[in-house]
C-alpha positions as CSV (number, residue, x, y, z in Angstrom):
1,M,30.5,8.2,13.4
2,A,31.6,4.5,12.7
3,D,29.8,4.8,9.3
4,F,30.7,8.3,8.4
5,D,31.2,8.6,4.6
6,P,33.2,11.7,3.4
7,H,31.6,11.5,0.2
8,S,28.2,11.7,1.7
9,F,29.6,14.5,3.5
10,R,30.7,16.2,0.5
11,D,27.4,15.7,-1.1
12,A,25.3,16.9,1.9
13,L,27.5,20.1,1.7
14,G,26.8,20.6,-2.0
15,Q,23.1,21.0,-1.1
16,F,23.7,24.5,0.2
17,A,23.6,27.4,-2.4
18,T,27.0,28.9,-2.6
19,G,28.6,31.8,-4.2
20,V,31.0,31.3,-7.3
21,T,34.4,32.6,-6.6
22,I,37.4,32.8,-8.8
23,V,40.9,33.0,-7.3
24,T,44.0,34.1,-9.5
25,A,47.5,34.3,-8.9
26,R,50.9,34.9,-11.0
27,A,53.5,32.1,-11.7
28,A,57.1,32.9,-11.2
29,D,57.5,32.8,-15.1
30,G,54.7,35.3,-15.4
31,H,51.7,33.3,-16.5
32,P,48.3,33.7,-14.9
33,V,46.5,30.9,-13.0
34,G,43.0,30.6,-11.9
35,V,40.7,28.2,-10.0
36,T,37.0,28.3,-9.1
37,A,36.3,28.1,-5.2
38,N,33.1,28.4,-3.1
39,S,32.5,31.8,-1.6
40,F,33.1,32.2,1.9
41,N,31.5,34.7,4.7
42,S,34.2,33.7,7.5
43,V,36.7,36.5,7.6
44,S,38.8,38.8,10.0
45,M,38.0,42.5,10.5
46,D,41.2,43.4,12.3
47,P,43.5,42.9,10.5
48,P,41.1,42.1,7.5
49,L,41.9,38.3,6.6
50,V,40.1,35.9,4.1
51,L,40.7,32.1,4.0
52,W,40.2,29.6,1.2
53,S,41.3,26.3,0.3
54,L,43.0,24.4,-2.6
55,A,43.2,20.6,-3.3
56,R,46.8,19.3,-2.8
57,A,46.2,17.6,-6.2
58,S,45.6,20.6,-7.9
59,R,47.6,21.6,-11.0
60,S,47.9,25.1,-9.7
61,M,48.9,24.2,-6.1
62,K,52.7,25.0,-6.8
63,V,51.7,28.6,-8.0
64,F,49.7,29.7,-5.1
65,E,52.2,28.0,-2.9
66,Q,54.7,30.3,-4.0
67,A,52.8,33.4,-4.8
68,E,53.3,36.4,-2.8
69,T,49.7,37.7,-3.5
70,F,46.4,36.4,-5.1
71,A,43.3,37.9,-6.0
72,V,39.7,36.8,-5.0
73,H,36.7,37.5,-7.2
74,I,33.1,36.9,-6.2
75,L,31.4,36.6,-9.5
76,A,28.3,38.4,-10.5
77,S,25.0,36.5,-11.5
78,D,25.8,37.4,-15.4
79,Q,29.0,35.8,-15.3
80,D,28.2,32.1,-15.6
81,A,30.3,31.9,-18.9
82,L,33.2,33.1,-17.0
83,S,32.6,30.4,-14.1
84,N,32.2,27.6,-16.7
85,R,35.5,28.8,-18.3
86,F,37.5,28.6,-15.3
87,A,36.0,25.4,-14.2
88,S,37.2,23.8,-17.2
89,R,40.5,22.1,-18.3
90,D,42.8,22.5,-21.1
91,V,41.4,25.9,-22.2
92,D,43.0,29.2,-22.1
93,K,41.2,30.7,-19.0
94,F,42.5,34.2,-19.7
95,A,42.2,34.4,-23.3
96,G,40.9,37.9,-24.5
97,I,40.8,38.9,-20.7
98,D,42.9,42.0,-19.8
99,Y,44.2,40.9,-16.3
100,G,47.2,43.4,-15.7
101,D,50.9,43.0,-16.4
102,E,52.3,42.1,-12.9
103,G,50.8,40.9,-9.6
104,A,48.0,38.8,-9.1
105,P,45.5,39.0,-12.2
106,L,42.2,40.9,-11.8
107,L,39.0,40.4,-13.6
108,E,36.3,42.8,-14.3
109,N,32.8,43.4,-13.7
110,C,32.7,41.0,-10.5
111,T,30.4,41.7,-7.5
112,A,33.3,41.9,-5.4
113,R,37.0,41.5,-5.9
114,F,40.0,41.9,-3.3
115,L,43.6,41.6,-3.6
116,C,45.4,39.8,-0.9
117,R,48.9,39.4,0.5
118,T,49.6,35.7,1.3
119,R,50.0,35.7,5.1
120,N,49.9,32.0,5.9
121,Q,49.2,28.5,4.8
122,Y,48.0,25.6,6.8
123,D,47.7,21.8,6.4
124,G,44.0,21.2,5.7
125,G,44.2,17.3,5.1
126,D,43.8,16.7,1.6
127,H,43.5,20.6,0.8
128,V,46.1,23.6,1.9
129,I,44.2,26.3,3.5
130,F,45.5,29.8,2.5
131,V,45.2,32.7,4.5
132,G,45.4,36.2,2.8
133,E,45.5,39.9,4.2
134,V,43.3,42.0,2.2
135,I,45.4,45.0,0.7
136,E,42.9,46.5,-1.9
137,Y,38.9,45.9,-2.2
138,D,36.3,47.0,-4.5
139,H,32.5,45.9,-5.1
140,A,29.5,46.7,-7.5
141,D,25.8,46.7,-6.7
142,K,25.4,43.2,-8.7
143,P,23.9,39.9,-7.2
144,P,26.1,37.3,-6.8
145,L,26.2,34.1,-8.7
146,L,25.1,31.2,-6.8
147,F,25.5,27.5,-7.3
148,H,23.2,25.1,-6.1
149,G,22.0,21.5,-6.7
150,G,24.3,21.0,-9.8
151,D,23.4,24.2,-11.7
152,Y,23.5,27.8,-11.4
153,A,20.8,28.8,-8.6
154,D,18.8,31.4,-10.9
155,K,18.4,28.7,-13.9
156,K,14.8,29.0,-13.6
157,K,14.8,32.4,-14.5
158,R,16.7,32.1,-17.5
159,P,15.1,31.3,-21.0
160,P,14.1,27.9,-21.5
161,L,16.3,25.3,-23.4
162,A,15.0,24.6,-27.0
163,A,12.9,21.7,-26.9
164,G,14.3,18.6,-27.9
165,S,17.8,19.3,-26.9
166,A,19.9,17.1,-25.1
167,A,19.8,18.9,-22.1
168,T,16.2,18.7,-21.9
169,Q,16.5,14.9,-22.3
170,I,19.5,14.2,-19.9
171,E,20.1,16.1,-16.7
172,P,23.8,16.5,-15.4
173,A,25.1,14.1,-12.8
174,G,25.3,15.4,-9.2
175,Q,27.3,18.7,-9.4
176,P,29.0,18.5,-12.8
177,V,31.8,20.7,-13.7
178,P,30.9,22.1,-17.3
179,D,33.5,22.2,-20.0
180,S,34.6,25.2,-22.2
181,D,31.0,25.3,-23.7
182,G,29.1,24.8,-20.7
183,D,28.2,21.3,-21.5
184,A,28.2,18.8,-18.5
185,L,31.4,16.5,-18.5
186,V,29.0,13.4,-17.5
187,L,25.4,13.1,-18.7
188,Y,23.1,11.2,-16.6
189,G,19.8,10.2,-17.7
190,A,16.9,7.7,-16.2
191,E,14.2,6.0,-17.8
192,G,12.2,3.4,-15.7
193,R,14.6,1.3,-13.8
194,V,17.9,2.0,-16.1
195,A,20.3,4.8,-15.6
196,T,22.5,6.0,-18.7
197,I,25.7,7.4,-17.9
198,T,27.6,9.1,-20.7
199,L,31.2,10.4,-20.6
200,N,30.8,13.8,-22.7
201,R,34.1,15.3,-23.7
202,P,34.3,13.8,-27.2
203,G,36.9,16.7,-28.0
204,S,39.5,14.3,-26.2
205,R,37.9,11.2,-26.8
206,N,36.5,11.1,-23.6
207,A,40.0,11.3,-21.4
208,L,39.8,10.9,-17.9
209,A,40.8,14.3,-16.6
210,D,40.4,15.0,-12.8
211,D,37.2,16.8,-13.5
212,V,35.7,14.0,-15.6
213,I,36.7,11.6,-12.7
214,A,34.9,13.5,-10.4
215,A,31.9,14.1,-12.3
216,L,31.9,10.3,-13.3
217,V,32.1,9.3,-9.8
218,S,29.1,11.5,-8.8
219,A,27.0,10.0,-11.5
220,L,27.8,6.4,-10.5
221,E,27.1,7.2,-6.9
222,R,23.7,8.9,-7.9
223,A,22.8,5.6,-9.6
224,E,23.6,3.6,-6.7
225,A,21.9,5.9,-4.0
226,D,18.7,5.7,-6.2
227,P,16.4,2.6,-5.1
228,G,14.4,2.9,-8.4
229,I,17.6,2.2,-10.5
230,S,18.3,-1.5,-10.9
231,C,20.8,-1.3,-13.7
232,A,23.0,1.4,-15.5
233,I,24.6,1.8,-18.7
234,L,28.1,3.2,-19.2
235,T,29.2,4.7,-22.7
236,G,31.1,7.5,-24.3
237,N,29.8,10.5,-26.5
238,G,31.4,10.8,-29.8
239,A,33.8,8.4,-31.7
240,S,35.4,7.0,-28.5
241,F,34.4,5.2,-25.3
242,C,37.2,6.7,-23.3
243,S,41.0,7.2,-24.4
244,G,42.2,6.7,-20.9
245,G,44.1,9.1,-18.7
246,N,44.6,12.5,-19.8
247,I,48.3,12.5,-21.1
248,K,48.7,16.5,-20.5
249,D,47.9,15.9,-16.8
250,I,50.2,13.1,-16.6
251,K,52.9,15.1,-18.2
252,A,52.3,18.0,-16.1
253,M,52.9,16.2,-12.8
254,T,56.6,16.0,-13.1
255,A,57.5,18.3,-16.1
256,E,55.7,21.4,-14.6
257,Q,54.5,20.9,-11.3
258,G,57.6,18.8,-10.0
259,M,55.4,16.4,-8.1
260,S,57.2,14.3,-5.7
261,P,56.6,10.4,-5.9
262,T,54.6,11.0,-2.6
263,E,52.4,13.6,-4.2
264,I,51.7,11.5,-7.4
265,E,50.8,8.5,-5.2
266,K,48.3,10.8,-3.8
267,W,47.2,12.0,-6.7
268,Y,46.3,8.4,-8.1
269,S,44.7,7.3,-4.8
270,E,42.4,10.4,-4.5
271,G,41.6,10.7,-8.2
272,I,41.4,7.9,-10.8
273,Q,41.5,5.2,-8.3
274,R,38.1,6.5,-7.0
275,I,36.4,5.0,-10.3
276,P,37.3,1.5,-9.6
277,L,36.4,1.7,-6.0
278,T,33.1,3.3,-6.5
279,L,32.3,0.7,-9.4
280,D,33.3,-2.0,-7.1
281,A,31.2,-0.9,-4.0
282,M,28.1,-0.5,-6.4
283,S,25.2,-3.2,-6.0
284,V,23.8,-2.0,-9.1
285,P,24.8,-4.2,-12.3
286,V,26.7,-1.7,-14.8
287,I,26.9,-2.4,-18.7
288,A,29.8,-1.0,-20.5
289,A,28.6,-0.3,-24.2
290,V,31.8,0.6,-25.7
291,N,32.1,2.5,-28.9
292,G,35.2,3.1,-30.7
293,H,38.3,3.4,-28.5
294,A,38.8,1.9,-24.9
295,I,42.4,2.5,-24.7
296,G,44.6,2.4,-21.2
297,A,42.6,3.7,-18.6
298,G,39.7,3.2,-21.1
299,C,40.1,-0.5,-21.3
300,D,40.2,-0.7,-17.6
301,L,37.1,1.6,-17.1
302,A,35.4,-1.1,-19.2
303,C,36.8,-4.0,-17.0
304,M,35.2,-2.5,-14.2
305,C,31.8,-3.0,-15.5
306,D,29.7,-6.2,-15.0
307,I,28.8,-6.5,-18.7
308,R,30.7,-5.6,-21.6
309,I,29.4,-5.2,-25.3
310,C,31.0,-3.2,-28.2
311,N,30.3,-2.2,-31.7
312,Q,32.4,-3.3,-34.8
313,D,34.6,-0.1,-34.6
314,A,35.9,-0.8,-30.9
315,V,39.6,-1.2,-30.3
316,F,40.8,-2.0,-26.7
317,A,44.5,-1.6,-25.6
318,E,46.4,-1.8,-22.3
319,S,48.7,0.7,-23.4
320,F,50.4,1.8,-20.3
321,L,53.8,0.9,-21.1
322,R,53.8,2.9,-24.5
323,V,54.1,6.1,-22.1
324,G,56.5,4.4,-19.6
325,I,54.1,3.7,-16.9
326,I,51.8,0.9,-15.6
327,P,48.0,0.5,-14.9
328,G,47.5,2.9,-11.9
329,D,43.6,2.3,-12.0
330,G,43.4,-1.4,-11.3
331,G,43.8,-2.8,-14.8
332,A,46.5,-5.4,-13.7
333,W,43.9,-6.5,-11.0
334,L,40.9,-6.4,-13.1
335,L,42.2,-7.7,-16.6
336,P,43.5,-11.0,-15.6
337,R,40.4,-12.0,-14.0
338,I,38.5,-11.5,-17.2
339,V,40.8,-12.7,-20.0
340,G,43.1,-14.8,-17.9
341,M,46.9,-14.3,-17.1
342,A,48.3,-15.2,-20.3
343,R,46.3,-13.0,-22.5
344,A,46.4,-10.1,-19.8
345,S,50.1,-10.5,-20.0
346,Q,50.3,-10.0,-23.5
347,M,47.9,-7.1,-23.9
348,L,50.1,-5.5,-21.3
349,F,53.4,-6.2,-22.2
350,T,52.9,-5.8,-26.1
351,G,50.6,-2.8,-26.0
352,E,48.7,-4.7,-28.8
353,F,45.5,-3.4,-30.2
354,V,42.6,-5.7,-29.7
355,K,39.9,-5.2,-32.2
356,A,36.2,-6.2,-31.8
357,G,36.4,-9.7,-33.1
358,K,39.6,-10.7,-30.9
359,A,37.9,-8.9,-28.0
360,V,34.9,-11.6,-28.0
361,E,37.7,-14.3,-28.4
362,Y,39.5,-13.2,-25.3
363,G,36.2,-12.7,-23.4
364,L,37.0,-9.3,-22.9
365,V,33.3,-8.4,-24.3
366,S,30.3,-10.6,-24.6
367,E,28.9,-9.4,-27.9
368,V,29.7,-7.2,-30.8
369,T,27.2,-5.2,-32.4
370,A,26.7,-3.1,-35.7
371,E,27.9,0.6,-35.0
372,D,24.3,2.0,-34.6
373,Q,22.7,-0.8,-32.7
374,L,25.1,-0.5,-29.5
375,M,23.0,1.2,-27.3
376,V,19.7,-0.5,-28.6
377,R,21.5,-3.9,-27.5
378,A,22.6,-2.4,-24.3
379,Q,19.0,-1.2,-23.5
380,E,17.7,-4.6,-24.5
381,L,20.1,-6.2,-21.9
382,A,19.3,-3.5,-19.3
383,A,15.7,-4.3,-19.8
384,Q,16.4,-7.9,-19.2
385,V,18.1,-7.1,-15.7
386,V,15.5,-5.1,-14.7
387,Q,12.7,-7.3,-15.2
388,F,13.6,-9.1,-11.8
389,P,13.0,-8.0,-8.4
390,P,15.3,-4.9,-7.3
391,Q,16.6,-6.3,-4.3
392,A,17.4,-9.5,-5.5
393,I,19.3,-8.0,-8.5
394,R,21.5,-5.9,-6.0
395,M,21.8,-8.8,-3.6
396,A,23.1,-11.1,-6.4
397,K,25.5,-8.8,-7.8
398,R,26.8,-8.5,-4.3
399,L,27.1,-12.1,-3.9
400,L,29.2,-12.6,-7.0
401,K,31.7,-9.8,-6.0
402,D,32.1,-11.0,-2.8
403,A,32.9,-14.4,-3.9
404,R,36.4,-13.2,-5.4
405,T,37.7,-13.3,-1.8
406,Q,35.7,-15.9,0.1
407,T,35.9,-19.4,0.6
408,L,33.1,-21.6,-0.4
409,P,31.6,-22.0,3.1
410,E,31.8,-18.3,3.5
411,N,29.8,-17.6,0.3
412,L,27.3,-20.4,1.1
413,A,26.8,-18.6,4.4
414,Q,26.4,-15.2,3.1
415,A,23.8,-16.7,0.4
416,A,22.0,-18.2,3.1
417,T,21.6,-15.1,5.1
418,M,20.5,-13.2,1.9
419,Q,18.2,-15.7,1.0
420,G,16.5,-15.5,4.5
421,L,16.1,-11.8,3.9
422,L,14.8,-12.1,0.3
423,Q,12.1,-14.8,0.9
424,Q,10.5,-12.6,3.3
425,T,10.0,-9.7,0.6
426,D,6.7,-8.9,-1.2
427,N,8.7,-9.2,-4.3
428,H,9.7,-12.6,-3.9
429,R,6.0,-13.6,-3.3
430,E,4.9,-11.6,-6.2
431,A,7.4,-13.5,-8.4
432,I,6.1,-17.0,-7.3
433,D,2.5,-16.0,-7.7
434,A,3.3,-14.6,-11.4
435,I,4.7,-17.7,-12.4
436,L,2.2,-19.8,-11.1
437,E,-0.7,-17.5,-12.6
438,K,1.2,-17.2,-15.9
439,R,1.2,-13.6,-15.6
440,K,3.9,-10.7,-16.0
441,P,4.9,-9.8,-12.2
442,D,4.9,-6.3,-10.9
443,F,7.7,-5.6,-8.5
444,S,7.9,-2.7,-6.2
């Protein structure tokens, strides 16, 4: 188990079809809360008990910890819109729903529904396990809503999407959480050996809310795990690349949830910090195509990539002090290595907005394009990358990354080891032959 990867374990579990469940409770001030969870089939009959778990970092954690009752709803197959709504952030999940005046909110038309009295709570690592005693139960003769492989399991039975729609051209990454309109928060497309990953919450200027973070990490891991991908492009949908952290989430930590310093530390380490660690572990080169604003964590997200280009409307800012915090996502480590300590200090301490021209001067980006040419140029750069042997591309990136913490002798030793492997490959021989024969190489 030395190589056990928790993220791989999570993805493996995601291969099983699971029923979509909504768990609801009522806060002390009377407002309702609800979260989506996987269905379960492990229950006690005497007494009737059910259990489920909630991530400690969830914004609803305090409510469920204090609630005397909660309600579990196993959704019916025609309730995917309701599932999408409760999986979303920053929407009124209960808008237009008659859920009762007291006790746990109750949703209608489910396959099964049971009201529980909170009986026990247990430490479940990064989750809290809730055990409830069933006090009321009802069900209907309806098939349940199942989720599998990143979508609802009966999707093939539904009417096909209109030809030419975005969803037919780009499929969701991993198991995306949809937004309030049912759209994937991060889009994943692959053409040839190039993957395109697009932040897809233009309404919030692609802010890095918890669900967006999870979907982005999933998309990056997907590109890295695919041996057919040799370069990835990261961009944003709409007028902004990424506006940074979700201010509402950050405010809610203390103003609403009363999170302790230790809890906030855990939120960062298990949330947004997964992005720089995932990008740093990748052997696939990533090109940031920065359209419009790259502010705060959005600026840092661009810095996590290997190549950065932007359009003429791009604006960068290391703006954390404007809201009284510091870069919690690796910006203080990344930015000085790109623009130098003096300019990184100026950006952080003044919060200045760096427009495209100055970004080139600073070395923050390597090129500026016209607004409508950004993705064209990003694709051209990606095509230049993927013309080379796949194994060599990935090893070259790893050699560059590892050099940051190595002495020269250590890096030379690593390079010699890599060369010993690469020069035994068919692609190396094909590259040499193609040069000598003055033809285009054909790499596998």
